N, C-alpha and C positions, 0 to 999 in steps of 0.2 A: 539171795535174790539179786537180780540185775535190773538196773533202771537206766535206760539211755535217754539223753536229752539232746537235741530237740525232737527226736522222733516219738517220744512219749510212749515207749513200749517197755513193758516188764516181761521178763522171760527167765525161766529157771536155768536155761542153757547158756545164757549170755551171748547168744548169736542172733543177730538181727539182719535180715536180708532187705536191702533197700536198693532202689534204682536211682542213679544220679546222672545228671547231665554235666557238661563241661563247667568247671568252676572250682571254687575252694569251699570246703565245708569243715566245720568243727563240731565234734560230738563229745559229750561228757558221759562217762560211764560211772555209776555208783553201784558198788557191790556191798550187800549187807548179809552178814552171817546170821544163823539162828539166835545168837546171843545179843544181837543189836549192834555189833561192831560193824563199821563200814569203812570203805576206802573209795576215793574218787580219782579218776584219771581222765585226761583229755586226749582224744584222737583227732588229728588233723588229716583230712583227705583232700588231695588235689587231683581232680580229674582233668587231664590234659586233652586238648582238642585232638580229634582223629587226625592221624598223619595223612597228608594229601600231597601227592606229587603233581607238578604242573602237567597239563596236557601238551600235546605237540600238534602242529598242523603244517601241511605243505600244500601249496596251491600251484596248479599247472594250468596254463591257459593255452588256447589254440592259436594257430596262425593259418589264415585262409586268404584266398584271392577274391577280391570283389568281382562282380560279374556285370555284364551289360544287360540289364533288364529292359524290357520294352518301354518302361516308363523313364529309364535313365537317359535316353537319347545319346548314349555312348559318351558320357562326360565323366571324368574322374571325380567331379564334385557331386555327382548323383548316382554313380555305380555303388551298389551296396552288397553286403553279405552278412550272414549270421555267424557268430563265433561265441565261444563260451569258456568258462573256467571251472575247474573241478578242485574242491578242497578235500583233502584226506586228513582227518583228525584222529588222534589216538590218545589214550590215557592209560598210565600204568595200572590203574584200578579199572579193570575191564567192565565193572558194573556201573561206572559213572556214565550217565547219558550226557553227551556233549551237545551244546547249542552253537549255531553258526550265525555270525553277523557279517554282512558284506557292505563295503562302501567303496565308492569310486574315488581314487586319489589323484587322477589326472584332470587337466583343465577341460578337455573336450568331453563334456558330460553327455551321457546316453541314459536312456531308460532301460533297465535290465530286469529280467524275471528270474526268480529263484525257484529251485525245485522244492517239493514239499518238505523234504528233510533238511533243506538249507545247504546242502553240500555242493550244489551246482548253480551257476548263473549263465544266462545267455542274453544276447542282444543283437540287433541288426543296425548297422551303421555304414558310413562311407569309409574309405581307406584312412588308416591312422593307427597309432598305438594307444591303447586304453589300459590304464593301470588300475588294479583293484586290490583292496586289502580285505582279507578275511580274518576274523577273530573267532577263536573257539574257546568256550568256557565250560567248566564242569559245575556240578551243583554246589561246590564249596567256594566258588568265586575265583578259582585259579584259571588263568587264561594264557593263550599264546596267539600270535598272529604271524601272517606271512603276506607278502605282496607278489602279485603276478601281473604280467603284461599280455593282454590279448592283442593280436595284430591282424589288421585287415590290409593286405597289400593292394596296390592299384591294380585294377583289372588288366589281365594280359591284353596286349593290343598289337595288332599287326599294322605296320606303317602303311599309309595309303600308297597306291601305285598310280602315278600320273601317266596318262596315255593321250597324246595329242593326235594319234593316228599315224598313218604312213607318211613318210616324206613325199612331198610333191614338187614337181617341176612344172612351171607354167611358162608358156611362150607368150610374150606380149607381142601382138601384131604390130608390124611397122606401119606407120600412118603416112609415110611419105615422101 
């Protein structure tokens, strides 16, 4: 007869199936023959954590020109445009679902919106460079991050043309 501790199972075949999670376990097996003689041995089991490779992420941001909207009155301080960034994350274990977290790391703060799956952001602002960091993490807590710069260039502008009209010659009448 076999008796396992701490699982408290007796079995004539001495095989016990149990499910274990990550950790260290110690089991004692006592085997007794029909004459009452017995022997005891200890089995130590270490269940290591599941191997997990870090995910990877790359962010690509757009570059656009601001435009003269009717509300901007043609000023570089008020001309705006919408631009965005796209994050592409991957994990060696293709079954790991990744989550995305965006933050702006440049000083010229803007409000941005995220796509439902978290892979894209967009915002509208005046000309400037806007730096964003995206972090991607897997269910096991491994993560990676990347930084991208979205650029809004000053609106294209044609220089004004000055026209004073045709040259004129005027004769001043002689008075005398």
